[in-house]
DSSP file (Angstrom, degrees, kcal/mol; ACC not computed):
  #  RESIDUE AA STRUCTURE BP1 BP2  ACC     N-H-->O    O-->H-N    N-H-->O    O-->H-N    TCO  KAPPA ALPHA  PHI   PSI    X-CA   Y-CA   Z-CA
    1    1 A M    >         0   0    0      0, 0.0     3,-1.9     0, 0.0     4,-0.2   0.000 360.0 360.0 360.0 -42.2   19.3  -10.9   64.5
    2    2 A L  G >   +     0   0    0      1,-0.2     3,-1.2     2,-0.2     0, 0.0   0.705 360.0  71.5 -64.7 -17.7   21.2   -8.8   62.0
    3    3 A A  G 3  S+     0   0    0      1,-0.2    -1,-0.2     3,-0.0     0, 0.0   0.631  94.3  55.7 -65.3 -16.2   23.0  -11.8   60.7
    4    4 A T  G <  S+     0   0    0     -3,-1.9     2,-0.4     2,-0.0    -1,-0.2   0.360  80.5 111.0-100.4   5.1   19.7  -12.9   59.0
    5    5 A V    <   +     0   0    0     -3,-1.2     2,-0.4    -4,-0.2    -3,-0.0  -0.652  45.6 172.9 -80.0 126.9   19.3   -9.7   57.1
    6    6 A R        -     0   0    0     -2,-0.4     2,-0.3     0, 0.0    -2,-0.0  -0.984  38.4-106.4-135.8 150.3   19.7  -10.2   53.4
    7    7 A E        -     0   0    0     -2,-0.4     3,-0.1     1,-0.2    -2,-0.0  -0.581  32.2-175.8 -68.6 131.1   19.3   -8.0   50.3
    8    8 A R        -     0   0    0      1,-0.3     2,-0.3    -2,-0.3    -1,-0.2   0.790  63.0  -2.7 -98.6 -34.5   16.2   -9.2   48.5
    9    9 A N        -     0   0    0      2,-0.0     2,-0.4     0, 0.0    -1,-0.3  -0.969  57.8-153.4-151.6 160.9   16.2   -7.1   45.4
   10   10 A R        -     0   0    0     -2,-0.3     2,-0.5    -3,-0.1    -3,-0.0  -0.977   5.0-166.4-142.9 126.8   18.3   -4.3   44.0
   11   11 A L        -     0   0    0     -2,-0.4     2,-0.9    35,-0.0    34,-0.1  -0.959   8.4-154.8-114.4 126.0   17.2   -1.6   41.5
   12   12 A Q        +     0   0    0     -2,-0.5    -2,-0.0     1,-0.1     0, 0.0  -0.856  14.9 176.3 -95.2 102.8   19.8    0.6   39.7
   13   13 A L        -     0   0    0     -2,-0.9    -1,-0.1     2,-0.1    35,-0.0   0.451  35.9-131.1 -92.1   0.3   18.2    3.8   38.8
   14   14 A N        +     0   0    0      1,-0.2     2,-0.3     2,-0.1     3,-0.1   0.885  57.0 142.7  56.1  41.9   21.3    5.5   37.3
   15   15 A R        -     0   0    0      1,-0.1    -1,-0.2    19,-0.0     3,-0.2  -0.760  60.7-121.9-107.2 157.8   20.7    8.6   39.3
   16   16 A A  S    S-     0   0    0     -2,-0.3     2,-0.4     1,-0.3    -1,-0.1   0.976  89.7 -17.2 -61.7 -60.4   23.5   10.9   40.9
   17   17 A A        -     0   0    0     -3,-0.1     2,-0.6     0, 0.0    18,-0.3  -0.979  56.0-142.7-153.5 138.8   22.1   10.5   44.4
   18   18 A I        -     0   0    0     -2,-0.4    16,-0.2    -3,-0.2     3,-0.1  -0.912  14.4-178.5-102.5 118.1   19.0    9.4   45.9
   19   19 A Y        +     0   0    0     14,-2.3     2,-0.3    -2,-0.6    15,-0.2   0.891  68.6   6.1 -89.9 -43.4   18.1   11.4   49.0
   20   20 A N  E     -A   33   0A   0     13,-1.5    13,-1.9    41,-0.1     2,-0.3  -0.977  59.5-171.1-140.4 155.8   14.8    9.6   50.0
   21   21 A V  E     -A   32   0A   0     -2,-0.3     2,-0.4    11,-0.2    11,-0.2  -0.992   2.4-177.9-147.2 139.7   12.8    6.6   48.9
   22   22 A A  E     -A   31   0A   0      9,-2.7     9,-2.1    -2,-0.3     2,-0.4  -0.984  11.1-154.6-131.7 143.1    9.4    5.3   49.7
   23   23 A I  E     -A   30   0A   0     -2,-0.4    41,-0.2     7,-0.2     7,-0.2  -0.954  26.3-108.4-121.7 146.1    7.8    2.2   48.5
   24   24 A T    >   -     0   0    0      5,-2.0     3,-1.5    -2,-0.4    42,-0.1  -0.236  31.1-116.0 -64.4 153.2    4.0    1.5   48.2
   25   25 A P  T 3  S+     0   0    0      0, 0.0    -1,-0.1     0, 0.0    41,-0.1   0.722 118.9  57.7 -66.8 -16.4    2.7   -0.9   50.8
   26   26 A Q  T 3  S-     0   0    0      3,-0.0    -2,-0.1    41,-0.0    41,-0.0   0.588 108.7-129.3 -82.9 -12.4    1.7   -3.2   47.8
   27   27 A G  S <  S+     0   0    0     -3,-1.5     3,-0.1     2,-0.2    17,-0.0   0.626  78.2 111.5  80.9   9.4    5.5   -3.2   46.8
   28   28 A E  S    S+     0   0    0      1,-0.1    16,-0.8    15,-0.1     2,-0.3   0.776  73.9  27.9 -96.5 -22.9    4.6   -2.3   43.2
   29   29 A E  E     - B   0  43A   0     14,-0.2    -5,-2.0    15,-0.1     2,-0.3  -0.933  59.7-156.4-134.6 154.8    5.9    1.3   43.0
   30   30 A L  E     -AB  23  42A   0     12,-2.3    12,-3.0    -2,-0.3     2,-0.4  -0.948   6.9-151.4-129.3 155.8    8.7    3.6   44.6
   31   31 A A  E     -AB  22  41A   0     -9,-2.1    -9,-2.7    -2,-0.3     2,-0.3  -0.986  18.8-173.8-123.2 132.8    9.0    7.3   44.9
   32   32 A T  E     -AB  21  40A   0      8,-2.5     8,-2.2    -2,-0.4     2,-0.3  -0.868  12.3-162.0-124.2 159.4   12.4    8.9   45.0
   33   33 A T  E     -AB  20  39A   0    -13,-1.9   -14,-2.3    -2,-0.3   -13,-1.5  -0.982  11.4-179.4-139.0 154.0   13.7   12.4   45.6
   34   34 A E        -     0   0    0      4,-0.5    25,-0.5    -2,-0.3   -16,-0.1  -0.279  55.0 -52.4-128.4-150.3   17.1   13.7   44.8
   35   35 A D  S    S+     0   0    0    -18,-0.3     2,-0.2    -2,-0.1    23,-0.1   0.201 116.8  57.4 -84.7  18.6   19.0   17.1   45.1
   36   36 A D  S    S-     0   0    0      2,-0.2    23,-1.0    21,-0.1    -2,-0.2  -0.515 100.7 -90.4-124.2-165.5   16.2   19.0   43.5
   37   37 A D  S    S+     0   0    0     21,-0.2    17,-4.0    -2,-0.2    18,-0.5  -0.029  82.7 114.7-102.5  33.8   12.5   19.5   44.1
   38   38 A T  E     - C   0  53A   0     15,-0.3    -4,-0.5    16,-0.1     2,-0.4  -0.865  53.5-149.8-113.9 135.3   11.2   16.7   42.0
   39   39 A I  E     -BC  33  52A   0     13,-2.9    13,-2.3    -2,-0.4     2,-0.4  -0.834  16.1-158.8 -90.7 138.9    9.5   13.6   42.9
   40   40 A R  E     -BC  32  51A   0     -8,-2.2    -8,-2.5    -2,-0.4     2,-0.5  -0.973   1.7-154.2-118.8 130.4   10.2   10.5   40.7
   41   41 A L  E     -BC  31  50A   0      9,-3.2     8,-3.8    -2,-0.4     9,-1.8  -0.958  18.7-179.7-110.1 125.6    7.8    7.6   40.5
   42   42 A W  E     -BC  30  48A   0    -12,-3.0   -12,-2.3    -2,-0.5     6,-0.2  -0.788  23.2-136.1-119.5 159.0    9.2    4.2   39.5
   43   43 A N  E >   -B   29   0A   0      4,-1.9     3,-1.6    -2,-0.2   -14,-0.2  -0.496  43.9 -95.5 -96.1-179.8    8.0    0.7   38.9
   44   44 A T  T 3  S+     0   0    0    -16,-0.8   -15,-0.1     1,-0.3   -16,-0.0   0.582 122.0  64.8 -77.2  -2.5   10.0   -2.3   40.3
   45   45 A S  T 3  S-     0   0    0      2,-0.1    -1,-0.3   -34,-0.1     3,-0.1   0.282 118.1-110.8 -92.8  10.8   11.7   -2.7   36.9
   46   46 A A  S <  S+     0   0    0     -3,-1.6     2,-0.4     1,-0.3    -2,-0.1   0.640  71.5 143.1  67.4  19.5   13.4    0.6   37.5
   47   47 A E        -     0   0    0      1,-0.0    -4,-1.9     2,-0.0     2,-0.4  -0.738  52.9-124.2 -89.0 127.6   11.3    2.2   34.7
   48   48 A Q  E     -C   42   0A   0     -2,-0.4    -6,-0.3    -6,-0.2     3,-0.1  -0.608  28.4-178.6 -72.6 130.3   10.4    5.9   35.6
   49   49 A I  E     -     0   0A   0     -8,-3.8     2,-0.3    -2,-0.4    -7,-0.2   0.840  60.4 -13.9 -96.8 -40.9    6.6    6.4   35.4
   50   50 A D  E     -C   41   0A   0     -9,-1.8    -9,-3.2    39,-0.1    -1,-0.4  -0.985  50.8-161.9-157.3 159.9    6.2   10.1   36.2
   51   51 A Q  E     +C   40   0A   0     -2,-0.3   -11,-0.2   -11,-0.2    39,-0.1  -0.989  10.3 179.9-147.6 151.3    8.1   12.9   37.7
   52   52 A F  E     -C   39   0A   0    -13,-2.3   -13,-2.9    -2,-0.3     2,-0.4  -0.992  28.1-123.8-151.4 135.4    6.7   16.2   39.1
   53   53 A P  E     -C   38   0A   0      0, 0.0   -15,-0.3     0, 0.0    -2,-0.0  -0.767  17.7-157.7 -83.9 139.6    8.5   19.3   40.6
   54   54 A T        -     0   0    0    -17,-4.0   -16,-0.1    -2,-0.4    21,-0.1   0.710  19.6-137.1 -83.3 -26.9    7.2   20.0   44.2
   55   55 A G  S    S+     0   0    0    -18,-0.5     3,-0.1     2,-0.1   -17,-0.1   0.704  77.7 107.6  68.1  21.0    8.1   23.6   44.4
   56   56 A Q  S    S-     0   0    0      1,-0.5    21,-1.1   -19,-0.3    20,-0.8   0.170  81.6-124.8-109.6  11.2    9.3   22.9   48.0
   57   57 A G  S    S+     0   0    0     18,-0.2    -1,-0.5    19,-0.2    -3,-0.2  -0.531  82.2   8.5  72.1-150.3   13.1   23.2   47.2
   58   58 A I  S    S-     0   0    0     -2,-0.1    18,-2.2   -23,-0.1     2,-0.8  -0.396  81.6-129.8 -54.7 126.8   14.9   20.0   48.4
   59   59 A V  E     -D   75   0B   0    -23,-1.0    16,-0.3   -25,-0.5    -1,-0.1  -0.790  26.3-175.3 -82.9 114.3   12.4   17.4   49.4
   60   60 A R  E     +     0   0B   0     14,-2.1     2,-0.3    -2,-0.8    15,-0.2   0.708  62.9  16.5 -88.2 -23.6   13.7   16.3   52.9
   61   61 A S  E     -D   74   0B   0     13,-1.6    13,-2.6   -41,-0.1     2,-0.3  -0.995  59.4-174.9-151.6 156.1   11.2   13.4   53.6
   62   62 A I  E     +D   73   0B   0     -2,-0.3     2,-0.3    11,-0.2    11,-0.2  -0.990   6.8 169.1-154.5 145.2    8.7   11.3   51.6
   63   63 A A  E     -D   72   0B   0      9,-1.7     9,-3.0    -2,-0.3     2,-0.2  -0.942  26.1-133.0-165.5 140.1    6.0    8.6   52.5
   64   64 A F  E     -D   71   0B   0     -2,-0.3     7,-0.2   -41,-0.2   -41,-0.1  -0.587  32.2-113.4 -89.5 152.2    3.3    6.7   51.0
   65   65 A S    >   -     0   0    0      5,-2.6     3,-2.1    -2,-0.2    46,-0.1  -0.393  38.5 -98.0 -71.8 162.7   -0.2    6.4   52.8
   66   66 A A  T 3  S+     0   0    0      1,-0.3    45,-0.2     2,-0.1    -1,-0.1   0.732 126.4  47.6 -56.5 -22.0   -1.2    2.9   54.0
   67   67 A D  T 3  S-     0   0    0     43,-1.9    -1,-0.3   -42,-0.0    44,-0.1   0.441 107.0-126.3 -91.8  -4.1   -3.4    2.4   50.9
   68   68 A G  S <  S+     0   0    0     -3,-2.1    -2,-0.1    42,-0.3   -44,-0.1   0.630  84.3 107.4  66.3  16.5   -0.6    3.6   48.5
   69   69 A K  S    S+     0   0    0     41,-0.3    16,-2.7    15,-0.1     2,-0.3   0.507  74.3  46.2-103.6 -11.7   -3.0    6.2   47.0
   70   70 A Q  E     - E   0  84B   0     14,-0.3    -5,-2.6    40,-0.2     2,-0.4  -0.936  61.8-161.8-134.6 152.0   -1.4    9.2   48.6
   71   71 A L  E     -DE  64  83B   0     12,-2.1    12,-2.8    -2,-0.3     2,-0.5  -0.997   8.6-153.7-137.1 128.0    2.2   10.4   49.0
   72   72 A A  E     -DE  63  82B   0     -9,-3.0    -9,-1.7    -2,-0.4     2,-0.4  -0.889   9.0-168.9-109.3 137.6    3.4   13.1   51.5
   73   73 A T  E     -DE  62  81B   0      8,-3.1     8,-2.3    -2,-0.5     2,-0.5  -0.948  11.3-157.6-123.4 146.1    6.4   15.2   51.1
   74   74 A G  E     -DE  61  80B   0    -13,-2.6   -14,-2.1    -2,-0.4   -13,-1.6  -0.977  22.3-160.7-120.5 121.0    8.2   17.4   53.5
   75   75 A G  E >   -D   59   0B   0      4,-2.6     3,-1.6    -2,-0.5   -16,-0.2  -0.548  33.8-112.2-103.4 167.6   10.4   20.3   51.9
   76   76 A E  T 3  S+     0   0    0    -18,-2.2   -19,-0.2   -20,-0.8   -17,-0.1   0.693 114.3  69.7 -65.6 -17.8   13.1   22.4   52.9
   77   77 A D  T 3  S-     0   0    0    -21,-1.1    -1,-0.3   -19,-0.2     3,-0.1   0.445 118.3-107.9 -73.5  -2.1   10.7   25.3   52.7
   78   78 A G  S <  S+     0   0    0     -3,-1.6    21,-0.3     1,-0.3     2,-0.2   0.383  78.5 127.1  80.4   6.7    8.8   23.9   55.8
   79   79 A S        -     0   0    0     19,-0.1    -4,-2.6   -23,-0.1     2,-0.4  -0.507  46.8-155.5 -86.5 154.0    5.9   22.7   53.8
   80   80 A I  E     -EF  74  97B   0     17,-2.4    17,-2.7    -6,-0.2     2,-0.4  -0.997  16.9-166.1-124.1 135.0    4.2   19.3   53.8
   81   81 A L  E     -EF  73  96B   0     -8,-2.3    -8,-3.1    -2,-0.4     2,-0.5  -0.958  13.2-143.4-119.4 143.4    2.3   18.4   50.7
   82   82 A I  E     -E   72   0B   0     13,-1.9    11,-2.1    -2,-0.4     2,-0.4  -0.936  19.2-166.0 -99.8 123.0   -0.1   15.6   50.1
   83   83 A W  E     -EF  71  92B   0    -12,-2.8   -12,-2.1    -2,-0.5     2,-0.5  -0.833  11.2-142.5-104.9 141.5   -0.1   14.1   46.7
   84   84 A T  E     -EF  70  91B   0      7,-3.3     7,-2.2    -2,-0.4     2,-0.7  -0.921  10.5-142.6-106.6 133.9   -2.6   11.8   45.1
   85   85 A I  E     + F   0  90B   0    -16,-2.7     2,-0.4    -2,-0.5     5,-0.2  -0.847  27.4 175.2 -90.2 118.0   -1.5    8.9   42.9
   86   86 A R  E >   - F   0  89B   0      3,-3.2     3,-1.1    -2,-0.7    -2,-0.0  -0.978  65.7 -20.7-127.4 121.1   -3.9    8.5   40.1
   87   87 A D  T 3  S-     0   0    0     -2,-0.4    -1,-0.1     1,-0.3     3,-0.1   0.911 128.5 -52.3  51.0  44.0   -3.6    6.0   37.2
   88   88 A R  T 3  S+     0   0    0      1,-0.2     2,-0.4   -38,-0.0    -1,-0.3   0.773 118.1 113.4  62.9  31.0    0.2    6.0   38.0
   89   89 A K  E <   -F   86   0B   0     -3,-1.1    -3,-3.2   -39,-0.1     2,-0.5  -0.967  64.9-124.8-126.8 147.5    0.5    9.8   37.9
   90   90 A I  E     +F   85   0B   0     -2,-0.4     2,-0.4    -5,-0.2    -5,-0.2  -0.820  30.0 176.9 -91.3 126.1    1.2   12.2   40.7
   91   91 A D  E     -F   84   0B   0     -7,-2.2    -7,-3.3    -2,-0.5     2,-0.4  -0.978  32.1-118.6-126.5 142.0   -1.2   15.1   41.3
   92   92 A L  E     -F   83   0B   0     -2,-0.4    -9,-0.2    -9,-0.2     2,-0.1  -0.655  31.7-153.4 -79.5 130.5   -1.2   17.8   44.0
   93   93 A T  E     -     0   0B   0    -11,-2.1   -11,-0.1    -2,-0.4    -1,-0.0  -0.323  33.7 -98.5 -95.7-171.7   -4.3   17.5   46.2
   94   94 A Q  E    S+     0   0B   0     -2,-0.1     2,-1.0   -13,-0.1    -1,-0.1   0.626  93.5 105.5 -77.9 -15.5   -5.8   20.4   48.1
   95   95 A N  E     +     0   0B   0    -13,-0.2   -13,-1.9     2,-0.0     2,-0.4  -0.511  39.4 152.9 -79.1 106.6   -4.0   19.3   51.3
   96   96 A Q  E     -F   81   0B   0     -2,-1.0     2,-0.5   -15,-0.2   -15,-0.2  -0.988  23.8-163.6-136.4 132.9   -1.1   21.6   52.0
   97   97 A L  E     +F   80   0B   0    -17,-2.7   -17,-2.4    -2,-0.4     5,-0.1  -0.912  20.7 161.1-118.0 132.2    0.2   22.3   55.4
   98   98 A R        +     0   0    0     -2,-0.5     2,-0.3   -19,-0.2   -19,-0.1  -0.525  45.7 103.6-144.9  69.6    2.5   25.2   56.2
   99   99 A S        -     0   0    0    -21,-0.3     3,-0.1     1,-0.1    -2,-0.0  -0.997  63.8-142.1-150.1 143.6    2.2   25.6   60.0
  100  100 A S  S    S+     0   0    0     -2,-0.3     2,-0.6     1,-0.2    -1,-0.1   0.665  98.6  61.1 -80.6 -11.1    4.1   24.7   63.1
  101  101 A K  S    S-     0   0    0     -3,-0.1     2,-0.5     2,-0.0    -1,-0.2  -0.919  75.2-170.7-112.6 112.6    1.0   23.8   64.7
  102  102 A L        -     0   0    0     -2,-0.6     2,-0.3    -3,-0.1    -5,-0.0  -0.840  10.7-145.8-102.0 130.1   -0.7   21.0   62.9
  103  103 A T        -     0   0    0     -2,-0.5     2,-0.6     1,-0.0    -2,-0.0  -0.754  18.7-117.5 -99.2 144.8   -4.1   19.9   63.8
  104  104 A K        -     0   0    0     -2,-0.3     2,-0.3     2,-0.0    -1,-0.0  -0.694  33.4-171.3 -79.0 114.7   -5.3   16.2   63.7
  105  105 A E        -     0   0    0     -2,-0.6     2,-0.5     7,-0.2     0, 0.0  -0.795  27.2-110.9-101.2 152.9   -8.1   15.7   61.2
  106  106 A K        +     0   0    0     -2,-0.3     6,-0.0     0, 0.0    -2,-0.0  -0.694  42.8 176.7 -86.4 131.2  -10.2   12.5   60.7
  107  107 A R        -     0   0    0     -2,-0.5     3,-0.1     4,-0.1     5,-0.0  -0.834  37.8 -87.0-125.2 165.3   -9.4   10.8   57.5
  108  108 A P    >   -     0   0    0      0, 0.0     3,-1.9     0, 0.0    -1,-0.1  -0.299  64.5 -78.7 -65.1 156.9  -10.6    7.6   56.0
  109  109 A K  T 3  S+     0   0    0      1,-0.2     3,-0.1     3,-0.1   -42,-0.0  -0.290 119.0  20.1 -61.1 138.5   -8.5    4.5   56.9
  110  110 A G  T 3  S+     0   0    0      1,-0.3   -43,-1.9    -3,-0.1   -41,-0.3   0.508 103.4 102.2  82.4   4.7   -5.3    4.4   55.0
  111  111 A Q    <         0   0    0     -3,-1.9    -1,-0.3   -45,-0.2    -4,-0.1  -0.871 360.0 360.0-117.7 152.7   -5.2    8.1   54.0
  112  112 A F              0   0    0     -2,-0.3    -7,-0.2    -3,-0.1    -3,-0.1   0.432 360.0 360.0 -67.1 360.0   -3.0   11.0   55.5
């Protein structure tokens, strides 16, 4: 099976090191994190659309929701932040989790 895996596309972002990358389910945008607390949003032509500091220290994980409208980040400070993508801009929502006991809330389909 691995013999059939091929590179489909390559983006050169000209960054020192990319720690995490997430792509929207639609395949139109990427979010990256590096060795700082900044999320960077890119299009598939490797043009930076937006960037925003998270205040979490180094962002250790990043994922888009199924509908591509939200982005979750996990920071070295132990927090999980939920970001909303509006008009190709990143905005912090009111959803901020800082607990070792997370409760499951009912959310609309495709959202965190």
